[in-house]
DRENZA-688011 format. One record per residue (C-alpha): residue number from 0; residue in three letters; x, y, z. Coordinates in pm, 1 decimal, decimal comma. Example, Ala and Ser with C-alpha at 12.3 -4.5 7.8 and 13.67 -1.06 7.14 Angstrom:
BEGIN
site i: 0	aa: ALA	xx: 1230,0	yy: -450,0	zz: 780,0
site i: 1	aa: SER	xx: 1367,0	yy: -106,0	zz: 714,0
This chain:
BEGIN
site i: 0	aa: MET	xx: -92,2	yy: -309,0	zz: 1371,5
site i: 1	aa: HIS	xx: -257,2	yy: -236,9	zz: 1047,0
site i: 2	aa: ASN	xx: -337,7	yy: -590,7	zz: 936,5
site i: 3	aa: THR	xx: -702,4	yy: -493,8	zz: 851,3
site i: 4	aa: TYR	xx: -610,5	yy: -328,2	zz: 521,0
site i: 5	aa: LEU	xx: -604,8	yy: -539,2	zz: 204,2
site i: 6	aa: MET	xx: -348,2	yy: -369,8	zz: -26,7
site i: 7	aa: ARG	xx: -241,3	yy: -618,1	zz: -279,8
site i: 8	aa: SER	xx: -277,8	yy: -358,1	zz: -559,0
site i: 9	aa: LEU	xx: -284,1	yy: 28,8	zz: -541,2
site i: 10	aa: MET	xx: -372,5	yy: 170,0	zz: -890,9
site i: 11	aa: PHE	xx: -306,0	yy: 517,2	zz: -994,8
site i: 12	aa: VAL	xx: -579,4	yy: 713,3	zz: -1156,3
site i: 13	aa: PRO	xx: -523,3	yy: 1069,3	zz: -1285,0
site i: 14	aa: ALA	xx: -828,9	yy: 1231,0	zz: -1107,4
site i: 15	aa: HIS	xx: -881,2	yy: 1518,7	zz: -1387,5
site i: 16	aa: ASN	xx: -946,8	yy: 1236,3	zz: -1649,2
site i: 17	aa: GLN	xx: -1321,4	yy: 1156,0	zz: -1622,8
site i: 18	aa: LYS	xx: -1291,8	yy: 856,0	zz: -1851,1
site i: 19	aa: LEU	xx: -1008,4	yy: 700,8	zz: -1662,2
site i: 20	aa: LEU	xx: -1211,9	yy: 759,1	zz: -1340,1
site i: 21	aa: ASP	xx: -1524,0	yy: 584,5	zz: -1479,5
site i: 22	aa: SER	xx: -1313,9	yy: 292,6	zz: -1610,2
site i: 23	aa: SER	xx: -1146,4	yy: 247,4	zz: -1264,5
site i: 24	aa: VAL	xx: -1467,4	yy: 164,7	zz: -1095,6
site i: 25	aa: LYS	xx: -1480,8	yy: -156,8	zz: -1315,1
site i: 26	aa: ARG	xx: -1133,5	yy: -264,0	zz: -1202,5
site i: 27	aa: ASP	xx: -1049,1	yy: -503,3	zz: -932,5
site i: 28	aa: ALA	xx: -776,9	yy: -292,1	zz: -759,0
site i: 29	aa: ASP	xx: -775,4	yy: -300,6	zz: -389,0
site i: 30	aa: VAL	xx: -691,4	yy: 67,8	zz: -360,8
site i: 31	aa: LEU	xx: -754,9	yy: 351,6	zz: -606,6
site i: 32	aa: LEU	xx: -482,6	yy: 621,4	zz: -580,6
site i: 33	aa: LEU	xx: -670,9	yy: 910,9	zz: -730,9
site i: 34	aa: ASP	xx: -391,8	yy: 1133,6	zz: -832,7
site i: 35	aa: ILE	xx: -400,8	yy: 1516,0	zz: -790,6
site i: 36	aa: GLU	xx: -3,7	yy: 1528,2	zz: -802,8
site i: 37	aa: ASP	xx: 232,3	yy: 1446,6	zz: -1094,1
site i: 38	aa: SER	xx: -20,3	yy: 1335,2	zz: -1356,4
site i: 39	aa: VAL	xx: -240,8	yy: 1641,3	zz: -1316,2
site i: 40	aa: PRO	xx: -143,0	yy: 1978,5	zz: -1468,8
site i: 41	aa: ILE	xx: -173,8	yy: 2280,6	zz: -1232,2
site i: 42	aa: ILE	xx: -478,9	yy: 2416,1	zz: -1430,1
site i: 43	aa: ASN	xx: -658,1	yy: 2085,2	zz: -1358,7
site i: 44	aa: LYS	xx: -587,2	yy: 2063,0	zz: -979,6
site i: 45	aa: GLN	xx: -932,2	yy: 2188,6	zz: -876,1
site i: 46	aa: GLU	xx: -1102,3	yy: 1990,9	zz: -1140,4
site i: 47	aa: ALA	xx: -935,5	yy: 1681,6	zz: -1001,5
site i: 48	aa: ARG	xx: -1052,4	yy: 1755,6	zz: -652,4
site i: 49	aa: ASP	xx: -1406,7	yy: 1808,1	zz: -767,8
site i: 50	aa: ASN	xx: -1407,7	yy: 1491,4	zz: -966,0
site i: 51	aa: ILE	xx: -1305,8	yy: 1301,3	zz: -642,2
site i: 52	aa: LYS	xx: -1573,3	yy: 1449,0	zz: -440,2
site i: 53	aa: ALA	xx: -1832,6	yy: 1329,5	zz: -704,9
site i: 54	aa: PHE	xx: -1647,1	yy: 976,1	zz: -763,6
site i: 55	aa: VAL	xx: -1654,9	yy: 879,9	zz: -398,0
site i: 56	aa: GLN	xx: -2036,2	yy: 890,2	zz: -388,7
site i: 57	aa: ARG	xx: -2055,6	yy: 619,7	zz: -661,6
site i: 58	aa: LYS	xx: -2235,6	yy: 316,1	zz: -557,2
site i: 59	aa: GLU	xx: -2024,4	yy: 86,5	zz: -770,5
site i: 60	aa: LEU	xx: -1713,6	yy: 138,8	zz: -525,9
site i: 61	aa: LYS	xx: -1780,1	yy: -169,8	zz: -332,9
site i: 62	aa: ASN	xx: -1498,3	yy: -257,7	zz: -96,2
site i: 63	aa: LYS	xx: -1249,6	yy: -24,2	zz: -259,2
site i: 64	aa: LEU	xx: -1015,1	yy: 191,0	zz: -53,7
site i: 65	aa: ILE	xx: -988,8	yy: 546,7	zz: -182,9
site i: 66	aa: PHE	xx: -656,1	yy: 720,5	zz: -124,1
site i: 67	aa: PRO	xx: -596,5	yy: 1043,0	zz: -325,5
site i: 68	aa: ARG	xx: -241,0	yy: 1118,1	zz: -388,1
site i: 69	aa: VAL	xx: -220,1	yy: 1487,8	zz: -281,7
site i: 70	aa: ASN	xx: 41,3	yy: 1736,9	zz: -352,6
site i: 71	aa: ASP	xx: 343,4	yy: 1794,0	zz: -132,1
site i: 72	aa: ARG	xx: 388,7	yy: 2056,9	zz: 134,9
site i: 73	aa: GLU	xx: 597,4	yy: 2275,9	zz: -84,6
site i: 74	aa: SER	xx: 349,4	yy: 2293,7	zz: -355,5
site i: 75	aa: GLY	xx: 103,4	yy: 2531,8	zz: -214,2
site i: 76	aa: GLU	xx: -173,0	yy: 2295,3	zz: -316,6
site i: 77	aa: LEU	xx: -176,6	yy: 2062,8	zz: -9,5
site i: 78	aa: LEU	xx: -411,9	yy: 2239,6	zz: 227,3
site i: 79	aa: LYS	xx: -672,3	yy: 2261,8	zz: -53,5
site i: 80	aa: ASP	xx: -628,9	yy: 1888,1	zz: -126,0
site i: 81	aa: LEU	xx: -663,9	yy: 1789,3	zz: 236,7
site i: 82	aa: TYR	xx: -938,0	yy: 2039,5	zz: 344,6
site i: 83	aa: GLN	xx: -1171,6	yy: 1959,9	zz: 36,5
site i: 84	aa: LEU	xx: -1110,2	yy: 1587,5	zz: 46,9
site i: 85	aa: THR	xx: -1138,9	yy: 1482,1	zz: 406,4
site i: 86	aa: ILE	xx: -1491,2	yy: 1358,1	zz: 320,0
site i: 87	aa: GLU	xx: -1687,6	yy: 1026,7	zz: 361,0
site i: 88	aa: GLY	xx: -1568,2	yy: 773,7	zz: 101,6
site i: 89	aa: VAL	xx: -1199,9	yy: 870,1	zz: 130,5
site i: 90	aa: SER	xx: -993,5	yy: 645,9	zz: 358,8
site i: 91	aa: GLY	xx: -672,8	yy: 848,1	zz: 361,4
site i: 92	aa: PHE	xx: -408,7	yy: 1003,9	zz: 146,8
site i: 93	aa: MET	xx: -89,0	yy: 910,6	zz: -35,2
site i: 94	aa: TYR	xx: 156,1	yy: 1168,8	zz: 57,9
site i: 95	aa: PRO	xx: 453,3	yy: 1205,6	zz: -205,5
site i: 96	aa: LYS	xx: 812,8	yy: 1335,9	zz: -157,9
site i: 97	aa: SER	xx: 809,2	yy: 1204,5	zz: 205,5
site i: 98	aa: LEU	xx: 1171,0	yy: 1319,6	zz: 280,3
site i: 99	aa: LYS	xx: 1180,1	yy: 1260,2	zz: 648,6
site i: 100	aa: GLY	xx: 950,3	yy: 1193,8	zz: 952,5
site i: 101	aa: GLU	xx: 891,6	yy: 1549,1	zz: 1008,8
site i: 102	aa: ASP	xx: 701,2	yy: 1580,9	zz: 669,9
site i: 103	aa: VAL	xx: 487,7	yy: 1294,8	zz: 765,3
site i: 104	aa: TYR	xx: 429,0	yy: 1444,3	zz: 1114,5
site i: 105	aa: PHE	xx: 333,8	yy: 1786,7	zz: 969,5
site i: 106	aa: VAL	xx: 73,3	yy: 1619,7	zz: 738,1
site i: 107	aa: GLY	xx: -75,2	yy: 1428,0	zz: 1031,7
site i: 108	aa: LYS	xx: -97,7	yy: 1740,2	zz: 1245,3
site i: 109	aa: LEU	xx: -275,1	yy: 1921,4	zz: 952,5
site i: 110	aa: LEU	xx: -527,7	yy: 1645,5	zz: 913,1
site i: 111	aa: GLU	xx: -576,1	yy: 1661,7	zz: 1298,1
site i: 112	aa: THR	xx: -672,6	yy: 2029,4	zz: 1277,6
site i: 113	aa: ILE	xx: -894,3	yy: 1973,2	zz: 982,5
site i: 114	aa: GLU	xx: -1074,6	yy: 1673,1	zz: 1161,7
site i: 115	aa: TYR	xx: -1119,2	yy: 1887,6	zz: 1482,0
site i: 116	aa: GLU	xx: -1276,7	yy: 2172,3	zz: 1274,8
site i: 117	aa: LYS	xx: -1504,1	yy: 1942,8	zz: 1083,7
site i: 118	aa: ARG	xx: -1596,9	yy: 1752,2	zz: 1394,9
site i: 119	aa: ILE	xx: -1458,9	yy: 1431,5	zz: 1246,9
site i: 120	aa: PRO	xx: -1315,4	yy: 1173,8	zz: 1489,5
site i: 121	aa: ILE	xx: -939,2	yy: 1245,6	zz: 1527,4
site i: 122	aa: GLY	xx: -731,3	yy: 976,2	zz: 1326,6
site i: 123	aa: THR	xx: -1003,0	yy: 893,0	zz: 1076,0
site i: 124	aa: PHE	xx: -789,9	yy: 962,2	zz: 766,8
site i: 125	aa: LYS	xx: -483,2	yy: 741,3	zz: 715,5
site i: 126	aa: LEU	xx: -140,1	yy: 801,2	zz: 537,5
site i: 127	aa: ILE	xx: 67,8	yy: 622,2	zz: 282,6
site i: 128	aa: PRO	xx: 405,8	yy: 796,8	zz: 244,6
site i: 129	aa: LEU	xx: 575,4	yy: 769,0	zz: -87,8
site i: 130	aa: ILE	xx: 945,6	yy: 704,6	zz: -65,6
site i: 131	aa: GLU	xx: 1115,5	yy: 867,3	zz: -375,6
site i: 132	aa: THR	xx: 1459,1	yy: 985,6	zz: -270,6
site i: 133	aa: ALA	xx: 1782,7	yy: 860,8	zz: -131,4
site i: 134	aa: GLY	xx: 1730,2	yy: 1068,2	zz: 180,9
site i: 135	aa: ALA	xx: 1391,0	yy: 927,0	zz: 223,0
site i: 136	aa: VAL	xx: 1534,7	yy: 563,9	zz: 209,1
site i: 137	aa: VAL	xx: 1799,6	yy: 661,4	zz: 478,0
site i: 138	aa: ASN	xx: 1509,5	yy: 820,1	zz: 697,3
site i: 139	aa: ILE	xx: 1255,9	yy: 538,5	zz: 625,3
site i: 140	aa: LYS	xx: 1229,9	yy: 414,9	zz: 991,1
site i: 141	aa: GLU	xx: 1136,5	yy: 750,5	zz: 1116,3
site i: 142	aa: ILE	xx: 900,6	yy: 810,7	zz: 825,1
site i: 143	aa: CYS	xx: 716,7	yy: 486,5	zz: 925,7
site i: 144	aa: THR	xx: 679,2	yy: 573,8	zz: 1285,8
site i: 145	aa: ALA	xx: 632,0	yy: 963,0	zz: 1260,6
site i: 146	aa: CYS	xx: 237,8	yy: 944,5	zz: 1279,6
site i: 147	aa: THR	xx: 9,1	yy: 671,5	zz: 1385,8
site i: 148	aa: ARG	xx: -193,4	yy: 754,6	zz: 1078,7
site i: 149	aa: VAL	xx: 64,4	yy: 573,1	zz: 858,0
site i: 150	aa: VAL	xx: -79,1	yy: 242,0	zz: 751,7
site i: 151	aa: ALA	xx: 161,1	yy: 163,0	zz: 454,6
site i: 152	aa: VAL	xx: 463,5	yy: 291,6	zz: 296,6
site i: 153	aa: ALA	xx: 525,7	yy: 271,5	zz: -80,8
site i: 154	aa: PHE	xx: 831,3	yy: 290,6	zz: -305,3
site i: 155	aa: GLY	xx: 873,2	yy: 516,5	zz: -594,8
site i: 156	aa: CYS	xx: 1174,3	yy: 375,9	zz: -794,2
site i: 157	aa: GLU	xx: 1209,3	yy: 617,4	zz: -1076,9
site i: 158	aa: ASP	xx: 1245,1	yy: 940,2	zz: -877,9
site i: 159	aa: TYR	xx: 1466,9	yy: 726,5	zz: -628,3
site i: 160	aa: VAL	xx: 1713,2	yy: 632,6	zz: -908,8
site i: 161	aa: THR	xx: 1715,1	yy: 980,7	zz: -1049,3
site i: 162	aa: ASP	xx: 1805,5	yy: 1135,1	zz: -718,9
site i: 163	aa: LEU	xx: 2057,1	yy: 859,7	zz: -672,0
site i: 164	aa: ARG	xx: 2209,5	yy: 960,1	zz: -1025,7
site i: 165	aa: GLY	xx: 2198,7	yy: 590,2	zz: -1097,2
site i: 166	aa: LYS	xx: 2033,8	yy: 379,0	zz: -1361,3
site i: 167	aa: HIS	xx: 1737,3	yy: 149,1	zz: -1328,9
site i: 168	aa: ASP	xx: 1913,2	yy: -167,4	zz: -1473,8
site i: 169	aa: GLU	xx: 1744,7	yy: -471,1	zz: -1602,9
site i: 170	aa: GLN	xx: 1851,4	yy: -678,5	zz: -1310,4
site i: 171	aa: GLY	xx: 1708,9	yy: -419,6	zz: -1057,8
site i: 172	aa: ASN	xx: 2054,8	yy: -407,3	zz: -863,0
site i: 173	aa: SER	xx: 2017,7	yy: -20,1	zz: -832,6
site i: 174	aa: ILE	xx: 1700,9	yy: -44,2	zz: -636,1
site i: 175	aa: PHE	xx: 1751,5	yy: -350,8	zz: -438,8
site i: 176	aa: PHE	xx: 1898,7	yy: -179,4	zz: -141,4
site i: 177	aa: ALA	xx: 1619,4	yy: 62,7	zz: -112,5
site i: 178	aa: ARG	xx: 1356,6	yy: -231,2	zz: -152,1
site i: 179	aa: ASN	xx: 1528,1	yy: -405,6	zz: 135,6
site i: 180	aa: MET	xx: 1543,7	yy: -94,1	zz: 363,6
site i: 181	aa: ILE	xx: 1173,4	yy: -17,5	zz: 286,2
site i: 182	aa: VAL	xx: 1052,1	yy: -369,7	zz: 374,0
site i: 183	aa: ASN	xx: 1250,1	yy: -396,5	zz: 683,4
site i: 184	aa: ALA	xx: 1150,3	yy: -63,4	zz: 828,7
site i: 185	aa: ALA	xx: 793,6	yy: -117,1	zz: 744,5
site i: 186	aa: ARG	xx: 780,5	yy: -454,8	zz: 896,3
site i: 187	aa: ALA	xx: 967,1	yy: -343,6	zz: 1206,7
site i: 188	aa: SER	xx: 709,8	yy: -57,3	zz: 1246,5
site i: 189	aa: GLY	xx: 403,3	yy: -267,5	zz: 1183,2
site i: 190	aa: VAL	xx: 300,1	yy: -97,1	zz: 850,3
site i: 191	aa: ILE	xx: 230,9	yy: -241,2	zz: 509,4
site i: 192	aa: PRO	xx: 527,5	yy: -239,2	zz: 260,4
site i: 193	aa: ILE	xx: 415,4	yy: -158,7	zz: -95,7
site i: 194	aa: ASP	xx: 652,4	yy: -210,8	zz: -393,6
site i: 195	aa: THR	xx: 720,2	yy: 33,3	zz: -672,6
site i: 196	aa: VAL	xx: 535,4	yy: 46,5	zz: -1003,1
site i: 197	aa: HIS	xx: 642,8	yy: -171,9	zz: -1295,3
site i: 198	aa: ILE	xx: 742,8	yy: 72,0	zz: -1565,4
site i: 199	aa: LYS	xx: 724,0	yy: -188,1	zz: -1865,5
site i: 200	aa: VAL	xx: 347,4	yy: -203,6	zz: -1845,0
site i: 201	aa: HIS	xx: 322,3	yy: -399,3	zz: -2155,8
site i: 202	aa: ASP	xx: 579,5	yy: -670,1	zz: -2065,8
site i: 203	aa: LEU	xx: 372,2	yy: -906,9	zz: -1834,6
site i: 204	aa: VAL	xx: 653,9	yy: -1162,7	zz: -1822,7
site i: 205	aa: ASP	xx: 882,6	yy: -910,3	zz: -1668,8
site i: 206	aa: LEU	xx: 607,4	yy: -811,7	zz: -1439,4
site i: 207	aa: GLU	xx: 568,9	yy: -1156,6	zz: -1315,9
site i: 208	aa: LYS	xx: 939,2	yy: -1173,9	zz: -1232,6
site i: 209	aa: GLU	xx: 921,8	yy: -847,6	zz: -1042,7
site i: 210	aa: VAL	xx: 625,6	yy: -923,4	zz: -840,1
site i: 211	aa: LYS	xx: 762,6	yy: -1274,8	zz: -745,1
site i: 212	aa: LEU	xx: 1092,7	yy: -1106,4	zz: -625,4
site i: 213	aa: ALA	xx: 876,6	yy: -836,0	zz: -443,6
site i: 214	aa: LYS	xx: 679,7	yy: -1114,8	zz: -262,9
site i: 215	aa: ASP	xx: 997,0	yy: -1294,1	zz: -179,0
site i: 216	aa: LEU	xx: 1144,4	yy: -982,3	zz: -20,4
site i: 217	aa: GLY	xx: 839,2	yy: -923,8	zz: 195,5
site i: 218	aa: PHE	xx: 622,7	yy: -669,4	zz: 24,0
site i: 219	aa: GLU	xx: 257,2	yy: -709,8	zz: 70,4
site i: 220	aa: GLY	xx: 150,9	yy: -522,6	zz: -246,1
site i: 221	aa: MET	xx: 229,9	yy: -319,4	zz: -546,8
site i: 222	aa: LEU	xx: 184,5	yy: 14,3	zz: -712,6
site i: 223	aa: VAL	xx: 4,6	yy: -30,0	zz: -1048,0
site i: 224	aa: LEU	xx: -5,9	yy: 179,2	zz: -1353,2
site i: 225	aa: ASN	xx: -214,3	yy: -40,1	zz: -1591,3
site i: 226	aa: PRO	xx: -522,0	yy: -244,9	zz: -1516,4
site i: 227	aa: LYS	xx: -404,3	yy: -542,7	zz: -1719,5
site i: 228	aa: GLU	xx: -132,0	yy: -590,3	zz: -1444,8
site i: 229	aa: LEU	xx: -389,6	yy: -651,5	zz: -1172,9
site i: 230	aa: PRO	xx: -459,6	yy: -1032,1	zz: -1239,8
site i: 231	aa: ILE	xx: -83,0	yy: -1105,5	zz: -1199,5
site i: 232	aa: VAL	xx: -21,4	yy: -884,2	zz: -899,8
site i: 233	aa: HIS	xx: -308,8	yy: -1039,7	zz: -726,7
site i: 234	aa: ALA	xx: -218,5	yy: -1396,8	zz: -801,0
site i: 235	aa: TYR	xx: 120,5	yy: -1334,4	zz: -629,5
site i: 236	aa: PHE	xx: 7,0	yy: -1135,9	zz: -343,0
site i: 237	aa: SER	xx: -284,2	yy: -1362,2	zz: -263,8
site i: 238	aa: PRO	xx: -219,4	yy: -1709,6	zz: -84,0
site i: 239	aa: SER	xx: -244,0	yy: -2006,4	zz: -312,4
site i: 240	aa: GLU	xx: -470,1	yy: -2294,7	zz: -226,7
site i: 241	aa: GLU	xx: -160,1	yy: -2502,3	zz: -133,8
site i: 242	aa: GLU	xx: -50,3	yy: -2216,2	zz: 107,4
site i: 243	aa: ILE	xx: -397,7	yy: -2208,1	zz: 266,8
site i: 244	aa: THR	xx: -409,7	yy: -2574,1	zz: 312,6
site i: 245	aa: TRP	xx: -59,0	yy: -2574,9	zz: 462,2
site i: 246	aa: ALA	xx: -150,7	yy: -2287,0	zz: 697,0
site i: 247	aa: GLU	xx: -476,2	yy: -2447,0	zz: 818,9
site i: 248	aa: GLU	xx: -299,4	yy: -2774,1	zz: 890,4
site i: 249	aa: MET	xx: -10,9	yy: -2590,8	zz: 1089,6
site i: 250	aa: VAL	xx: -263,0	yy: -2408,7	zz: 1310,1
site i: 251	aa: MET	xx: -490,0	yy: -2717,5	zz: 1364,6
site i: 252	aa: LEU	xx: -169,1	yy: -2916,5	zz: 1477,2
site i: 253	aa: ALA	xx: -50,4	yy: -2626,3	zz: 1702,8
site i: 254	aa: GLU	xx: -390,0	yy: -2604,8	zz: 1870,1
site i: 255	aa: GLU	xx: -412,7	yy: -2972,2	zz: 1907,7
site i: 256	aa: SER	xx: -74,3	yy: -2984,6	zz: 2085,3
site i: 257	aa: ILE	xx: -193,5	yy: -2713,2	zz: 2324,0
site i: 258	aa: ARG	xx: -507,8	yy: -2904,2	zz: 2408,0
site i: 259	aa: GLU	xx: -300,0	yy: -3227,8	zz: 2462,5
site i: 260	aa: GLY	xx: -44,9	yy: -3040,4	zz: 2688,6
site i: 261	aa: LYS	xx: 242,2	yy: -3103,5	zz: 2444,3
site i: 262	aa: GLY	xx: 532,0	yy: -2855,2	zz: 2423,8
site i: 263	aa: VAL	xx: 552,5	yy: -2831,7	zz: 2053,7
site i: 264	aa: ALA	xx: 353,7	yy: -2975,2	zz: 1764,0
site i: 265	aa: VAL	xx: 514,5	yy: -3220,5	zz: 1528,2
site i: 266	aa: LYS	xx: 437,5	yy: -3306,4	zz: 1157,1
site i: 267	aa: GLY	xx: 632,5	yy: -3602,2	zz: 1046,7
site i: 268	aa: SER	xx: 979,7	yy: -3531,6	zz: 1166,2
site i: 269	aa: GLN	xx: 947,5	yy: -3160,1	zz: 1154,7
site i: 270	aa: PHE	xx: 888,3	yy: -2946,4	zz: 1470,4
site i: 271	aa: ILE	xx: 618,3	yy: -2696,7	zz: 1406,5
site i: 272	aa: GLY	xx: 764,5	yy: -2383,9	zz: 1598,9
site i: 273	aa: PRO	xx: 606,5	yy: -2046,5	zz: 1674,9
site i: 274	aa: PRO	xx: 729,7	yy: -1865,5	zz: 1379,4
site i: 275	aa: MET	xx: 560,3	yy: -2127,1	zz: 1145,7
site i: 276	aa: VAL	xx: 239,0	yy: -2086,0	zz: 1329,8
site i: 277	aa: LYS	xx: 256,1	yy: -1712,7	zz: 1311,7
site i: 278	aa: MET	xx: 317,1	yy: -1731,2	zz: 937,6
site i: 279	aa: ALA	xx: 22,6	yy: -1974,2	zz: 895,1
site i: 280	aa: ARG	xx: -207,8	yy: -1738,7	zz: 1088,1
site i: 281	aa: ASN	xx: -85,2	yy: -1441,5	zz: 866,4
site i: 282	aa: ILE	xx: -179,2	yy: -1658,2	zz: 558,6
site i: 283	aa: ILE	xx: -527,1	yy: -1737,6	zz: 698,6
site i: 284	aa: HIS	xx: -601,2	yy: -1387,2	zz: 790,6
site i: 285	aa: ARG	xx: -495,1	yy: -1252,7	zz: 461,8
site i: 286	aa: ASN	xx: -720,3	yy: -1500,6	zz: 287,6
site i: 287	aa: THR	xx: -1004,7	yy: -1386,4	zz: 508,8
site i: 288	aa: LEU	xx: -955,1	yy: -1030,9	zz: 405,6
site i: 289	aa: ILE	xx: -968,1	yy: -1129,9	zz: 28,9
site i: 290	aa: LYS	xx: -1283,9	yy: -1326,8	zz: 89,6
site i: 291	aa: GLN	xx: -1428,1	yy: -1015,9	zz: 248,8
site i: 292	aa: LYS	xx: -1348,2	yy: -811,0	zz: -27,1
site i: 293	aa: ASN	xx: -1486,4	yy: -1050,9	zz: -297,0
site i: 294	aa: GLY	xx: -1798,7	yy: -1126,5	zz: -90,6
């Protein structure tokens, strides 16, 4: 459903910090999550909004998606966030503390009202719910399907573990269930699953281990805190040359078998079934999106 979005890396940037905003323009993140929530003190919320309004007009923002992380519906700040930032240059919003589908539906309807009032096409602004509680993990399927604006769903592990009253162990056992639930619900709903941040921002060896696991589980991207994490994150969430070559060969053989009237394509002694062809097409499509961004 939402396979037109490239979301290998989603990097948080505190929107009240002009220095970090300026620096983020030079980074290679696919998505900039301009934060108005947790990292911004209450007295700086309006400054953060004003900074975003100016930021999205910068010409250097080539092929970057802008998704401000707004405040939740209980904060008293959400309406100001959305009304002021439903502007050109903003693709959508990350909505935190998504506890159930009703929260996402509410935000979607609020955006619909704002779009109508501003004469913006309905559905212009997309949503990325952030899953941060045990309840949200249980309700993950309804969160993914509560609103057609949802293009991705992201995992916030630290708040989740705190809510669980567990411990973020070295092996990641305490968050493994949540990761699996989020990936499965997202894929079943046709939205992009985004893995949690890597807390040990200076331990790139551990980051590589976590990103490899995330990719194996089915995640398509990762939340990022530090720009130096981007090369590793992109390396794992981008098809390798070997994968691209394999994918092109699978599609070629499958199309050849159709032209020749054969039931199934064969490579060596291996049948090339529909799941393999689908996987190959996904790899080729993802590589196309990366080329478009880099082009």
